[in-house]
N, C-alpha and C positions, 0 to 999 in steps of 0.2 A: 202696869200697860200691857197692851195685849198687841200680841202681832196677828198678821194674815189669818194664820193656820189657827190661831185660838177666835178668830170673831164670826159670829153665827152666822151663816149662810142663808139664801132666800129658800133655798132647798129643805132647810129645816120646816120651812112652811107648807110643802108638798100636799100636805093634805087640807092645804085651802086653795088649791089651784079653782080658778073659775070655772065651773062646769058646763059643758056646752049642751045644749038643748038636742032635743033628737030633729035630724034634716031627713029630708023629701028626696036627698041624694045621695046616695052611699057607694063608693067603687066599689066596695068589697062587698058587697050583695048583690054585683050587676050580673046581670046573665051573661056578658060579652066572655068569651073566653081568649082571654087577652095574652100575651108573653109577660113574665115573669120580669122582675128586678135584676135578678141574678141573669136572666137569660140575654137580656139587653147591655147589662154591665161589661158581664164576661166574653162575650163575644170576641172570637178569635178572628177577627176581618183581614188576616195572612191565611187563614187557613180555605180550603177547596168546600166546605158545607154550607150551605147555602143558607142563605140570612133574608127572614122573616120580614121585610119588612115594612109589609100594612097591620101583622099583628105587635111589630116591635112599636108602631106608630100608635096604633088604639090606645097599649099602655101607657104609653109619653101623655098621649094628647089627654087622658081618663087620670092620670096621676096629678096633672096640672091643674085639671076642674076641682080635683078632690082637696087638692092643698088649696086650690083659691077659695073655695066654697069654704072651709075649715077656718081659713083665715080671717073671713068676710061674720062668721057666725060669732068668730070671738072677738071682733070689735064690736060687733054689735051688742054683745054682751056685757060687753064693759062698757058700752057707752051708756047700757040701763043701770048696772051696780054705779055707775057713777051719779047721773042721773036720780036714782031712788037714793041713795047713802052718803052721796057727798054732802049734802047740806044739815043733815044730821050726825055726823060723825067726825067731821072738819068743819075751821072758821069760814064764814062765809067771805073772807077776803082771802083765805087761802083756794078757797072754789074758784074764785073770780080769778085772781093769778095763775092759777093754771091752764084756765081756759082763755085769761090774754094772750098769757105764751106760746100758746099750742096755735091759735088766731094767728099770732103776728109772725112763726116762722113757715106756716103755708103759704101767707102774706105775701113773704121773700121770694118764695119761692116760683110763687107767679108772676110776681113782680120783673123779676128776672128771667122769665123761662127762655129758655135758650132759643126761641123759635121767633120769640119775639121781638121787635126793628129795634127793643133798647138794648138788648144784648147783643145782638148783629152787629150795632154801631162802636161796640166797643171793644178796645185791645186786650190782647191775654193778660196781660198785667192786671187794667181792673178787674176783671173776671176774678184772677184769681184772690183779689183783694175782696171781692164782695164772698167769695167763697170762705176767705179765713174773718171774716166779719159774720158771715151768719154761721160758721162753726163755734165760731164764740159763743152767741147765744144760743144753740143748740145744746153748746155743752154746761152751761146755765141753766138753762131749762131742765136739762136731768138731774143737775144736781140738788133742785129742788123736792125732789123726792124724798130727798133725807132731812128736808125742813118738815117733813108731815107728821104735823101733832094732832093727839087723835081726841077729842072726847070721848073719856071711858067711863061712864058713870057705873059706879060699883054697889049694890045693895049691903046692908050691913052684914047678911048673912057671905055673901061673897068676898068681900073685905076679911073679915075673919078667919075664914077659910082659908083664903088665897095667903093672908099673913102668918095665918101657922102652918102653912105648908113650910112656907119660905123658909120662917124661922126656926122650925124647930122639928119638919120631918125631913126634909133632903138631905141627902148627902153630895160633898161637892168634890169634884177632884181637883188639879192644879191650876188648870183652863177657868172653870166654871165657878169658882172662889174670886177671880176679878171679875169674872161676867156680872157674878152678885153683884159684887159691890159697887160696879156701876148701875146698876137700877135702883140698889138703895142709894146712893146720893143723887142721882139723875132725878129720880122718881120717887121712891120709897117716902121718903126723908118728908117730901114736901105735901106728898098724897097723908098721912100720918098729920099732919100738922093741922088738915084741911078735915081730917075724921075728928080727930080732937075738938077740934073749935064748932061741931057741927051740933045741933040739940039732938038728945037722944030719938024724938019721935020722930025726925027726919031720915025714911027709908031710904035713899038713894045719895051717895057721896059722890059730888063731881070735880072727878079728876081728870089730868090731861097729861096724856106722855106719849114721846116720841114713836116713833114706825122703828127706829131700831130697840128702842129699849122694850117696844112690845115685842120684838121678835126674839130678843134673848129673853123673857119672860115666859115665854108659851115655849121655848126651846127649853127650858127649868123644869116650870109647874109639869108640861107634860111627862117627864119622869116616875111623878107621883103615880100610886095605885089607887085607887080608894076602893074600898072592901063593904059590901053590900049596898042595899038602897037605901038610903035615910038622908036626914038634913047634908049631909058632906056630900052623897053622891049628886043631888041636886044642887049645890052649890058647884061643885066642877064643872057639871054640866053648863049651867050657865055661863059660869066664866069661861070657857071653853069657845062657847058660841060667841058671844061676845067679841072676843081675839079674833076669831075665824071671822066673823062679819066685817073686820077692819082689813083684815088681811085681803080679803077679796074685795076691798078698795083700792089698796094700795095694787093688790096685782090689775087690776082695771086702769089704772094710771101710768105701770107699767105697760100694759099694750098700748095708751097712747105713744108714750118715747117711741116704742118698739118699731110703731108705723109711723111718726115720723123719722125714726132712724132710716129704715128700709125709702122712704121715698127721699131723703136728706142725700143719701149715699148715691142714688140715681140723677139726681137734680145734679149734685157734683159733677159725679161723672161725665156728664154733657156739658157741664159749665165751666170748668177747668182743666188745663191740659197738666198741670203737676198731678200725675196719683198720689206721689207720696204724702200730698193734703187729704184724701179722701179717707180719712178714719174717724168717720161718724161710729163710735161704739157706743152701746147702750151700758152705762154706769148704773150697777146694784149696789143697793147701800151699804156700807162696813160703817161697825162700830169703832170709833176712836176709845181709844184708851188711854 
């Protein structure tokens, strides 16, 4: 069994984060001579030193614009990744489930907007109940990230390369051996049965892998070093590319959840009076041993 320290973190997939396209506005290349972060945060307001309000406010204002611009670009990129690859790498049922769940949570926040007549006529107990129900639905939606199963088609060359690396080339420490055992039981054994049943002339093996097993697979396979530019080189390159494309899709859905989390916390803080209830945190995937 793996404890939390042994689980593969999403940080292990940092090479596959969604890249940001170039933006028209960039605060760092601005011609404005504005106060730095340290000057604003560390200014001693008990001193007699003059505080440059104008310069400090310019820094705060443009830092806010930069943050909001970055978030909008990230959200747009996530939407594009889901649109372009969701139907290719995931089942249509799962794509529809995530879309419906997202829209449902947005609808709840709109229906029970704090400025609506419906909410204004509610007592605080009912407001807290609405939040509690919504929080349950939100947390359930987050957990669906862990249920992400990818279509993971591998060519015969990719499959043979991956199997040879995992079975014969890699060394495993005391934590990784349990991770490898999990991938073997939950993915490799079933995939091998599929591969053996395929006619030899069929080039691609249609396997399916869970996001947690894919993260473990990347963590383990990425330790391997291929030598030279040969058949193994190309198989390794295409294997990592396929993993990366799917992790980018997972990251895109994570952006959806983070976007909902921010909206949900803002909405909840205005809806409820019990601040201890406002605890919408993004649940990242964990591998259970």
